[in-house]
N, C-alpha and C positions, 0 to 999 in steps of 0.2 A: 584472708581478705581478698575479695574478688574485685576485679577491675578490668577495664578495656584499655589497651595500650594505643595511644594515638601517636603514630610515627612523627618525629620532628621534621618539619619542612626545612629546606635550605635557608629560608628567611628566618625561621625561629632559631636555627643554629647560629646564624650570623648575629641576631639580636642578643642571644645568650653570650656569645664570645665577646662582643664589643662592650656590653654593659658590665660583664664580669671584670674585664680589663680596666674599665673606668673605676669601679669600686676598689680595685686593688692598687691602682697606680696614681690616681688623681687626688691630691689634697684639696678638697672643695669646702665651700661654706655656703650658708643659706641665709637669705634676707627676704623679708616680706613687707608689703606696704598696702594700705587701703586706698582705693581710688573711688571718688564719688562719680557716678555715671549719669546723673539726671540731665546735665547739659548736653552730654554726648548723645543720649537717647533722643533728646529733642531735635538736635541737628540731624541725626540719622533719619528720624521720621520725616522731617521737612525735605531732606534731599531725596528720599525714596518716593515722596509724593510728587516730585517734580519731573521724574523721568521713568519710562518703562525699560530703558536700556540697561539699568542696573538695579540691584537690590542690595544695599549695603548691610553687612552684619557688624556686630560689635567687634568680631575678630578682625574684620578689615581695618577698623580704626586701630586696633591693637598692633597689627602688622605695620601700618603707616607710622604710628607713634614710635614703635621700636626702631624702625628704619631711620627716622629723623634723629632720634636720640643717639643711636649708634654712630652716626656721622660725627657727633660731638664728643664721643667717647671711643676713640679708636683702640684704646687699650682693652675694651670689652669685645669689640669686633675683631677678635684676634685668636691666635693659637700658640701653644707652647711647642718649642723645639729645644734640644739641648744647647744649640748654638745661639739661638736668638728667639725673641718673641716676634711672631709673624703678625703684622698688622695689615689687614686686608684693605685694598683700595676701594672696594665696593661692598655693599651690604646685601648678601645673598641669604635670605631667611628661609630656613627649613621649617615647615609647618607640619606637625604630627597629624597623621590621618589614620584612623583605625580601618583595617580591611579584614575580610574573612580569613586571610592567611597570616595576618600579623600587622604590626605597626610599620608605616612607611612615612618618609618625610619629604614630600615634593617641595621644590625650591622656588620661591619668588625671587628671581635674579635681579640684581641692581634695584632693589626695592626702594632705595632712597630717591630714585629718579621717577617713581610712579605715583600717580594720584590715587585717591580712594577708589574711583570707578574702575581704573585699570587693574588695581590690585584685586578688587572684588571679582571681576570677570575672569581674570587669570586664575585666581584661587579656586573658583568654582570648576573650571575646566580641569585643573590639576587634580582636585579631589575626586572628580568623577572618573578620570582615567586611572587614578590610584585604586579606587574601589573595584574597577573593572579589570585591573591587572594589565593596563595598557601603557603605563609610563615607560618612557625611554630612560636608559641608565643616566644620561646627562640631566634628566629632570629631577632626579632624587639623590644623586651622588655629589658630594661636596657640601656647599653651604658654609656660612660663616657664623651663624647664630640660629638657635632653634626656639620655637614657641610650641608649647603644648597646652591646649585649652580643654578642660574637663567641666567647664561651666554648664554645658548642656545636660550633664548628668547630675546636677545639683551639688557638686563638690565645692565646698567653700574655699578650701586651701589645701595645697599639696606641694611636695618637694619633688621636682623632676630630676632625672639622672642626666648628666651632661652627655651630649652626643659628640664623641671624639672625632677629630682633634679640636673641635670648637671649645672655646673657653667659657661659654655661658649658655644656659637654657632658661627660658622664662616659662613659668607655670601660671596659668590664668584660671581663676575660680569663677563661680557663678555670681552674677549681679543679683543682689537681694536687698530688700528693704531692711534697714537697721536703724536703731536710734543713734543720733549724733548730737553733739552740742555745738550750736552756732550762736555766737554773740551772747554766750552765757545762758542760752535757752535750749531746751530739749526739742529736737526736730526729728523727722524721718527722712532718710535719704536712701537712694539706691547705691549700694556700695559693692565694689568688686575687689577682692584680695588678689594681689599679684605678687609672685615671689620669683626670685632668681637663685639658681645654683651656679656658683662661679669657681673657676679654677684659680686657687690662691697663688699658684706660681705665676700667673699672668696678670692678675689684678688684685690689689689689696682690698680689705673690707671697706675702707673709706671710699675708694673708687667705685666699688659696687653700689654703695649707698647713694653716692652722688648720681650715678646712672639711673637708679630706680626712682629717685626723687625727681629727676628731670623728665622721666617717662610719665610719672604721675601728673606733672604740671601740664603736659600735652593732653593727656586723657581728660583732665578736668577743664581744659580750655580748648575744646575741639575745633573751634573756628581757626585757631592758629595753624592747624594742620591743613587748612584749605588754601593758605597763602603760598 
């Protein structure tokens, strides 16, 4: 069999080591929920039409909703240690960005204190520097919670691997039109499937389910994120 060997970069080696460690040592579980997006898409369109200073993406709303929800669920915004569960004071969200050399997770720090426009502008800058290989270590090392979005590739649903030592990662699928039942009648809605992979040592299944349900409530009532 003929092949060409592509030497592993230091980033690829680090990714391999960390993810292998997670698969071998972290007892995790997977939960998924469907979120209707039509109200969010309407609010996003209205806000983007009001200003040239920002262009909000669906992912900006996801980050904002996750940050607000995590403040209500400190047991999810946490990490495991043998001595204690570490519950973080702030929500520092690591957002997965694909680069030519591998996956990197720039961090929106203290995301719970930032509005949609600030999150959007900050995330655009972080993603651009990530793809150009110009991130500073403090911009991608750490984080208390991760988000991976493959919706732009048409992926409906997937399970992401926890980013250690974080206790949870959220996986976001594509928003697509699907049949739904409303008030006993069949209708069409734009639906996005969101899942979480959670460290069972830190949060039990019921806690993960409550977190995901609260996140869904914000996504489906986007005006509540503006208050």
